[in-house]
C-alpha positions as CSV (number, residue, x, y, z in Angstrom):
1,M,-14.5,56.0,24.6
2,A,-17.9,55.3,23.1
3,E,-20.2,57.4,25.2
4,A,-23.3,58.9,23.6
5,T,-25.3,62.0,24.4
6,A,-29.0,62.9,24.0
7,R,-30.5,66.3,24.8
8,L,-34.1,67.4,25.2
9,V,-34.4,71.2,25.0
10,N,-37.1,73.5,26.3
11,Y,-39.5,70.8,27.6
12,P,-42.4,72.6,29.3
13,T,-42.1,71.3,32.8
14,S,-40.4,72.9,35.7
15,P,-36.8,71.7,36.2
16,R,-37.5,70.8,39.9
17,K,-40.2,68.3,38.9
18,M,-38.0,66.8,36.2
19,R,-35.0,66.4,38.6
20,Y,-37.1,64.0,40.7
21,V,-37.4,61.7,37.7
22,A,-33.7,62.1,36.8
23,D,-32.7,61.1,40.4
24,L,-34.6,57.9,40.0
25,V,-32.4,56.7,37.1
26,R,-29.0,58.3,37.7
27,G,-26.2,55.7,37.5
28,V,-28.6,52.8,36.7
29,D,-28.1,50.4,33.8
30,V,-30.4,51.4,30.9
31,E,-32.7,48.3,30.9
32,R,-33.5,48.9,34.5
33,A,-33.9,52.6,34.0
34,L,-36.4,52.1,31.1
35,N,-38.4,49.8,33.4
36,I,-38.3,52.3,36.2
37,L,-39.5,55.1,33.9
38,Q,-42.2,53.0,32.4
39,H,-43.7,52.4,35.8
40,A,-43.1,55.8,37.3
41,S,-46.2,57.9,38.1
42,K,-44.4,61.2,37.4
43,A,-45.4,63.2,34.3
44,G,-41.8,63.7,33.3
45,A,-41.1,60.0,33.1
46,A,-42.5,59.6,29.5
47,P,-40.2,62.2,27.8
48,M,-37.3,61.0,29.9
49,S,-37.9,57.4,28.7
50,K,-38.1,58.6,25.1
51,L,-34.8,60.6,25.5
52,L,-33.1,57.6,27.1
53,R,-34.1,55.4,24.1
54,S,-32.6,58.1,21.8
55,A,-29.4,58.1,23.8
56,I,-29.2,54.3,23.4
57,D,-29.7,54.5,19.7
58,N,-27.0,57.2,19.5
59,W,-24.6,55.0,21.3
60,E,-25.4,52.1,19.0
61,K,-24.7,54.2,15.9
62,K,-21.5,55.6,17.3
63,E,-20.3,52.1,18.2
64,Q,-21.0,50.9,14.7
65,V,-18.9,53.8,13.2
66,L,-16.1,53.2,15.7
67,A,-16.1,49.4,14.9
68,E,-15.9,50.1,11.2
69,E,-12.9,52.5,11.7
70,E,-11.1,50.0,13.9
71,K,-12.1,47.0,11.7
72,R,-13.8,45.0,14.4
73,S,-17.3,43.7,15.1
74,A,-19.6,46.2,16.8
75,T,-20.6,45.4,20.4
76,R,-24.3,44.8,20.7
77,V,-26.4,46.9,23.1
78,E,-27.4,43.9,25.1
79,D,-23.8,42.8,25.6
80,A,-22.3,46.3,26.3
81,Q,-23.8,46.7,29.8
82,L,-24.9,50.3,29.1
83,F,-25.6,52.5,32.0
84,I,-26.6,56.2,32.6
85,K,-23.2,57.8,33.2
86,I,-24.4,61.4,33.6
87,I,-27.9,62.9,33.7
88,Y,-28.7,66.4,34.5
89,V,-31.6,68.8,34.2
90,D,-31.0,72.6,33.6
91,G,-33.5,75.4,33.6
92,G,-34.7,76.5,30.2
93,A,-36.5,79.5,28.8
94,M,-39.2,81.0,31.1
95,L,-42.4,82.4,29.7
96,K,-43.7,85.2,31.9
97,R,-47.4,85.8,32.1
98,W,-49.6,88.0,34.3
99,L,-52.6,86.9,36.4
100,P,-55.2,89.5,37.5
101,A,-55.2,90.1,41.2
102,P,-57.5,91.9,43.6
103,H,-57.5,95.8,43.8
104,G,-56.2,96.2,40.2
105,R,-52.9,94.5,40.7
106,A,-51.3,91.7,38.8
107,F,-49.3,88.7,39.9
108,K,-46.4,87.4,37.8
109,K,-46.7,83.8,36.6
110,R,-43.5,82.0,35.5
111,K,-44.0,79.1,33.1
112,R,-40.8,77.2,33.4
113,S,-39.1,74.8,31.0
114,N,-36.0,72.6,31.2
115,H,-33.2,71.1,29.3
116,I,-32.4,67.4,29.9
117,T,-29.0,65.9,29.0
118,I,-28.3,62.1,29.3
119,I,-24.9,60.5,28.6
120,V,-24.8,56.7,28.4
121,D,-21.7,54.6,28.4
122,S,-20.7,51.0,28.3
123,K,-19.3,49.3,31.5
124,L,-17.7,46.6,29.3
125,I,-15.8,49.0,27.0
126,M,-14.8,51.3,29.9
127,E,-13.3,48.2,31.7
128,Q,-11.4,47.2,28.6
129,E,-10.0,50.7,28.1
130,R,-9.0,50.9,31.8
131,K,-7.1,47.6,31.5
132,L,-5.3,48.8,28.4
133,A,-4.4,52.1,30.1
134,I,-3.0,50.3,33.2
135,G,-0.9,48.0,31.1
136,A,0.5,50.8,28.9
137,A,1.5,53.1,31.7
138,E,3.5,51.3,34.3
139,E,3.7,53.3,37.5
140,P,7.3,54.1,38.5
141,A,8.4,52.8,41.9
142,P,8.1,55.4,44.7
143,Q,11.3,57.2,45.6
144,E,12.6,56.6,49.1
145,A,13.6,59.4,51.3
146,Q,17.2,60.4,51.1
147,V,19.3,61.4,54.0
148,T,22.3,63.6,53.2
149,K,24.8,65.5,55.3
150,A,25.1,69.1,54.5
151,E,28.6,70.6,54.0
152,N,28.2,73.1,56.8
153,G,28.7,71.6,60.3
154,G,27.5,68.1,59.6
155,Q,23.8,68.8,59.7
156,E,21.5,66.1,58.4
157,V,18.9,67.1,55.8
158,V,16.0,64.8,55.0
159,K,14.8,65.0,51.4
160,K,11.4,63.5,50.6
161,P,10.1,63.4,47.0
162,G,7.3,65.8,46.3
163,R,7.6,67.7,49.5
164,R,9.5,70.8,50.7
165,R,12.7,70.3,52.7
166,K,12.4,70.0,56.4
167,K,14.5,72.4,58.5
168,A,18.0,71.2,59.0
169,V,18.7,69.6,62.4
170,S,22.2,69.7,63.7
171,S,23.8,66.5,65.0
172,E,24.4,68.2,68.4
173,K,20.6,68.7,68.9
174,I,20.0,65.1,68.0
175,A,22.6,63.9,70.5
176,S,21.2,66.2,73.3
177,A,17.6,65.0,72.6
178,A,18.7,61.3,72.9
179,E,20.2,61.9,76.4
């Protein structure tokens, strides 16, 4: 699988503000995401856009290496249908400062930072790998329920695959229920 990762560590913005930007582009193809980030009015859009470009470049380099190992031509970024598979924002280190307050007190000020992780992947390559996996692993036919008679008193026992046995029902109870 040719997914590529890019991380931005300790960016000095609160994680909450950056998550708004991440929610704009989650699951979107990369060309559209870059366009959204370019026109977004949020302050976190610029570093997110730069990080997304880095993830695209990482994917391109990884694809070239994989293509050389498998002796095939590398898939171009434009043809690969790249999309943002996973994007998340975690809290980073917090600088703690003090603000003077009335009556000789001090208020704590937390200067937050965040870590952003973007994982991009190709829809085209994922689809090809899925088709290969389906073709290689044929699913066995489902087993049908088996009805057997127990040795003691002619009781019928129903065995279903993947489930526990049901309680044995005697043939006398079946006959009395049918009447």
